[in-house]
N, C-alpha and C positions, 0 to 999 in steps of 0.2 A: 504494500500500500504506500509506503514512504517513497519507493522508487517511482511509482506512478505520479505522486504529487510533485516530486522533483522534476520529472519530465514535463508535467503540465506547467510548472512554474518557468522552466527553461523555454518552453514553447511560447508562453505569454510574453516573456522578456524579448525573445527574438521577434515576435510579431509586432510588439510595441516599438521596438527599435526600427523595424522596417517601415512602419507607418510614420514615425517621426522623421526618418530620413527622406521618405517620399514627399512629405509635406514641406520639409525645409529645402528641398531641391528646387532650383529655379532654372530658367532656360540657359543661363551662363554655366551651370554645372553639368550640362548634358553634352556629350560629344557631338560635333557637327556631323550631319549625314545619317546614314543608316548602318546598323550593325546586323549582320545575318549569320546564322549558323550555316556552315558550309559542309554538307555531307556529299561525298561523291564516290563513284566507283567507275572502273574502266577495264577494258580488255584490249590488249595491245599486241601488235606485231613488232618485233625488234630485229634489226639487222645491224650487225657489228662489223667493224673493220679493225684489224690489228694495227697498232701504232707502229710505224716503221722505225721510230727512234727508241721505243721502249716496249719490249715484248710482254711486259707485265700489264700493259694498258690496252683495254678494249674501248674503242670509241663506238658508240651505238646511237642509232636513230630509232625512235619508237613512235608509232602512229596507231591511232585507233579511237573508237568512240568513248566518250565520257558522259555519264549521266550524273547530274547534280540535283540536290534537293531544292535549292533556292533559286538557281539561275537558269535551269533548263539543260538542254543537251548541247554538247560541244564535241569538237574533234581535237585530240591531242597531237602535237608535233613536238618531240623532245630530242635534245642533243645531250647525251649522257656520257660521262667518262667513268669507266670502272677500272680500278687498279687492283689486280689480283696479287695476293701476298705470296711470298716464297713458300710459306707453310700453309697448305690447304685448310688447316684447321682454324687459321686466323681469318678475320672478316675481310671481305672485299670492300674497299671504300668507294663510295659513289658520290659524284657531284655532277650538276648540270643545270640546264634551263629547259623550261617547258613553256609552250604557248598553247592555251586552250582557246579555240576559236568557235564562236557560235555558228550554228548550221547555216545561217543566212550570211555569215561573214561580216556582219555589222559590228560585232563586239568581240573582244578578246581579253584574256587575262594572261599576264606574264608572271611566271613563277621561277624561283630558284630552289634547287633541292640539294640536300647533302644527307648522306646516311651510310649505312653499312648493310652487308648481306652475308649470310652464312649458308653453306650448303646443308641440305637436309641429310642427316646421317644415314637414313634409309635409302636415299636416292640422290647421289651426288650431282646429278644434272638438274636438280631442283634447288633453288635458292630462296631463302626467306629474307626479305629486306625490310628495313624500317627507315623512313625519311623524315627529316625536318624540312618544312616548306615555308618559304616566305613569298607572299604575293607582293609584287613590286610595281603594279600598275597594269596598263593594258591599253585598249583602244575603245572608242565609243563610250558606252555607259560606264565602262570600267577603267577609263583613262587615268583616274586618280585613285584607283582601288589600292588598298593596303590590307595585309592580313597575315595570319600565321596558321599553320596546319601541321598535322602529322599524318603520314600514310604508311600503311603496311602493304607489302607486295609479295606475290609469289611469282617467281620466274621459272620457266621450264625451258632449258636449252634443248633445241631440236637438232642442232649441229654445233660445232665449236663457234660459229659466227651468227647463228640465228636462234631466236627464242620467241615464246609467247609469254605474256604476263597479264596478271590481273592485280589491281590495287584498289584499296579502300582508303578514303581520306576523311578526316574530321578536322574542322577548324572554324575560324571566324574570319569574315570578310567585312571590311569597312569601306563604304562608298559615300561620296559627298551627296 
């Protein structure tokens, strides 16, 4: 019974604080523009080329459809650099840029990504990756967009230089 009353008291304090904060906030306290939760998923084709100057580096181009919760459907075009370690048990480091373009071509989002991938112990041609994403602008409606996100990806190599991939992203996007 005491636990329930402590929980009730905590809930009332939190609710009261939220009401006070909401009442005291004015227009100057609010961020300009819109903030939206960005949930997205994609399926990609990846074509790589070995770096002529560094055999540990694979330069890849990825393309495919992207479905988002708040923005609609897009097409991804990415330039990614993957650096494979000397020890296959170590993570592959990944960095690159992506452009997500609306289906009508009127709007796009520019993103930078960095992350790491590890081979699946049960199937070494599968890699599990995790990325940090920064939204750095775009065109049209998203010319001044900013934001942060995180993505998880599964890559399946179909040859040493080709792969298919799927990813899921969660983040926030800010637009004016």
